C-alpha positions in Angstrom: -4.3 -19.8 -12.2 -3.7 -20.8 -8.5 -6.1 -22.7 -6.2 -7.8 -20.7 -3.5 -7.0 -22.2 -0.1 -7.7 -20.6 3.2 -4.2 -21.1 4.6 -1.3 -23.3 3.7 1.5 -24.6 5.9 4.0 -27.1 4.6 7.0 -28.1 6.6 9.9 -30.0 5.0 12.5 -30.3 7.7 15.5 -28.0 7.4 14.6 -27.0 3.9 11.2 -25.2 3.5 8.6 -23.6 5.7 5.7 -22.2 3.8 3.4 -19.8 5.7 1.6 -18.5 2.6 -2.1 -17.5 2.5 -3.8 -18.9 -0.5 -3.0 -21.5 -3.1 0.0 -22.0 -5.2 0.6 -22.2 -9.0 0.4 -25.8 -10.4 2.9 -24.9 -13.2 4.9 -21.8 -12.1 6.9 -21.6 -15.3 3.8 -21.4 -17.4 1.5 -19.5 -15.0 3.8 -16.9 -13.6 5.6 -15.4 -16.5 4.2 -11.9 -15.9 5.3 -10.8 -12.5 5.7 -7.5 -10.6 7.9 -8.0 -7.5 7.3 -4.7 -5.7 8.9 -5.1 -2.3 11.3 -7.3 -0.3 12.3 -7.2 3.3 15.2 -8.7 5.1 16.7 -8.5 8.6 17.3 -5.1 10.1 20.0 -4.3 12.7 23.3 -5.9 13.6 21.7 -8.6 15.9 19.4 -9.8 13.1 22.2 -10.0 10.6 24.1 -12.6 12.7 21.2 -15.1 12.3 20.1 -16.9 9.2 18.2 -14.5 7.0 14.5 -14.8 6.1 13.6 -12.6 3.2 10.0 -11.7 2.4 9.2 -10.9 -1.2 5.9 -9.3 -2.2 4.6 -9.5 -5.7 1.7 -9.9 -8.0 1.3 -12.3 -11.0 -0.7 -11.5 -14.1 -2.1 -13.8 -16.8 -0.6 -11.9 -19.6 1.8 -9.0 -20.4 -1.0 -6.6 -21.2 -2.4 -6.9 -17.7 1.1 -6.5 -16.2 1.7 -3.3 -18.3 -1.7 -1.9 -17.3 -0.9 -2.6 -13.6 2.5 -0.9 -13.9 0.9 2.1 -15.6 -1.7 2.4 -12.9 1.0 2.4 -10.2 2.8 5.2 -12.0 -0.4 7.2 -12.2 -1.0 6.6 -8.5 2.5 7.9 -7.7 1.6 11.2 -9.4 -1.5 11.6 -7.3 0.1 10.5 -4.0 -1.3 12.7 -1.3 2.0 12.9 0.6 3.8 14.2 -2.5 1.0 16.6 -3.5 0.6 17.9 0.0 4.2 18.9 0.1 4.3 20.3 -3.4 1.2 22.4 -2.9 2.5 23.5 0.5 -0.6 22.2 2.3 0.8 19.6 4.7 3.7 17.2 5.1 4.8 14.2 7.0 8.1 13.7 8.9 9.9 10.6 10.0 10.0 12.0 13.6 6.2 11.2 13.8 5.3 9.1 10.7 1.6 9.0 11.2 1.2 12.7 12.1 0.2 15.4 9.6 2.0 18.7 9.9 -0.5 21.3 8.6 0.8 24.3 6.8 -0.9 27.7 6.7 -2.6 27.2 3.3 -4.2 24.0 4.3 -5.3 25.4 7.7 -7.2 28.1 5.8 -8.9 25.5 3.6 -9.8 23.4 6.7 -11.3 26.5 8.4 -13.3 27.4 5.3 -14.6 23.8 5.0 -15.7 23.8 8.6 -17.5 27.1 8.1 -19.3 25.8 5.0 -20.2 22.5 6.6 -21.6 24.3 9.7 -23.8 26.4 7.4 -25.1 23.3 5.6 -25.9 21.6 8.9 -27.7 24.7 10.2 -29.7 24.9 6.9 -30.7 21.2 7.2 -31.8 21.7 10.8 -33.9 24.7 9.8 -35.6 22.8 6.9 -36.5 19.9 9.3 -38.2 22.2 11.8 
């Protein structure tokens, strides 16, 4: 498919600035028929909207439709097992936008954590006894 280059930087004045990592397809119409474009980002905020827009598009290309379908199926399965979704559904923990990286533990999960620590402490104690 595409060549593997370390970095690529091509500047065509006032038309194109390519900051991509990696190679590019030699024949995009032929090589990139099976795509999954999964995210795009544009400017945020009023000040950014005044300027010319730079949009970033994330995607993955596959050599055939079967690979694309398998990838999409795997993504759907991963959504079902997403820890953020399961934690909330099982009332174990949740995340909130007020502190995106912080886990808010709920009573059920705190009990599980306490039991896990107790079991781990016993295992460590037994290992120490066996080594003596």
